N, C-alpha and C positions, 0 to 999 in steps of 0.2 A: 298368665302370659297369653298372648293372642294366638289364634289359630289352633288352639288345643294342644300345642306342643309344650311339653314341660321338660325342663332339664333336671336331671337328677344328679346330685353330687354325692356319689357314694364314697365310702371310706377309701378305697384304693385310689380314686382320682385325687381326693384331697391330700392324701399321703404323697402322691407323685408331685403335685404342684408344690407342696410344702418342701419336699426334698430338693426340688429344682431351685426354689428360692434360697434355700440354705447353701447349696453349691454355688450359686451366683454370688451370694453375699461373701462366701469364703474366698472366691476368686478375687473379688473386689478388695477384700481385706488383705489378701496376700500381695496384690499389686501395690496397694497403699503402703504396706510394710516394707516391701522392697524399695520403693521410692524414698521412704523415710530413711531407711538404712543407707542408701546411696547418698542422700543429702547429709546425714550425720558423718558418713565417711569423708565426704568432701570438706565439711566443716572441720573435721579433725585434722585433715591434711593442711588446711589453711592455718589452723592454730599452731600446728607443728612448725610450719614455715615461719610464722610470726615469732614463735619462741626461739627459733634459731637466729632470727634477725636480732631479737632482744638480747640473746646470749652474746652475739657478736658485739653489740653496742656496749654491753657490760664489760666485756673483755677489753674493748677499746678504751673505755673509761678507766678501767683498772690500770692499763698500760700508761695512760696519760697521767694518772695520779702517781704511779710509780716513777715515771720520768720526772715529774715535778719534784717529788721528794728527793730523788737522787741528785737533781740539779742543786737543790738547796744544801744537801750534804756535801756535794762537790765544792760548793762555794766555801763551806767551813773547812774542808780539807785542803783547799787551795790558798788559804790565808798564808801570809809569809812565814809565820811561826810554824804552822803545821807542815808546810812544804819543807822547811829547813829540818824540822824534826824527822820527817819521813826520810829525807836524804841521809841524815845521820844514822838512822836505823838500818837503811839499806846498805850503807857502807861499813856497818859495824863499828862506828866511831862512838866514843863515850857520849852519853846523852845528858845526864844530870850534872849540874855545876860541881857538886861535891865529888864527882868522879872524873872531873876534868872536861866535862861537856859544856855546852853553851845554854842549857835549858834549865828552868826552874821546875820544881815539882808541880807548880800550877800549870805550866806549859804542858807537861806530860799528862796531868790530870785532864786538861781540856781535850787533848788529843785522844786519850782513851775513852773519854766521855762521849765523843762523837761515835765511836764504834759501839759503845754500850747502848746508845740511843738507836743506832741502826739495827742492833739486834732485836730490840722491841718491835720495830716496824717489820723486820724480816720475819720474825716469829708469828706475827699477826697476818702475814700474807699481804701486806700493803706494798711491798716492793717485789717486783718480779724476780724470782730466784735465779734464773739464768743470767739476767742482766746484772743482778747484784754480784753474783760470782765473778763475772767478767770484769766488773769495775773495781771491786773492793777486796777480793780474796788475796791477791798478792800482798797488798799493804797490811791486811789483817794478819796473815800468816807470818810475815816478816816481823811485825811487832810482837806477836805472840811467841815467836821463836827467839826473840832477843833476850839474852841472859840478864842484862841489866833491868829490863822491864819486868821480867819474872821475879827478880830479887826485890824490886820496888813493890810489886804486888804482894809478895810474901810479907814484907815489912808492914804495909798498911793494913793487911788483913789480920794482923795480930789483934787489932782493935775491933774491926768489923769484918767478919769472915766472908760476907757477900759483896764486898766492895768490887766493882767492875766485874761482877759475875756474868753480865751480859757479854762483855768482851771475851771472856773465856768461852762462853757458849757459842758465840758466832765464830770464833777461831776454830773450835773443834768441829763445828758444822762445815766450815770451809775446807778443812783438811779432809773430811770424809765425803765431801760433795763429789758426785760423779764428774770426772773430768770430761770436757767435750772431746769428741773424736777428732783426731787430726787427719787431714787428707795428705797423702804423699805427693 
């Protein structure tokens, strides 16, 4: 070096500079970590909001599917034969022709098959349970409680024990379903 001055870097000076650099790097690393954490936190909040939106869309799609299925079954239950059969059950009139009623066993089988099929959809969660209860529980419970229908089921189950088991399942479920609270 010029002018006869020389710098000496002794061990304590090197140690101080090195320690200072380490502290500076640690501070920079901490700041970067905090910024990354905030960014990840923000992204997590955004993803949570997106998941809530998607969940709402799925719920809407399920309700739409449920409503569509119920409309299809309503059409089956609104057929002239099903309507007359439902009214006969409600008024405790004879159902089958062999008991003085107006309906064939095929008519009754078709009616019970509708509820049997509804049970499958209900058990799979494809139909909203509250809406299902409001729309179908009365008719299902009336049919299940009808002595002539129970006698008919007992007779046909001599050959096949699980005939219309879905109808039994859904009727029992409707009987035990929590009744909606009524407001005074």
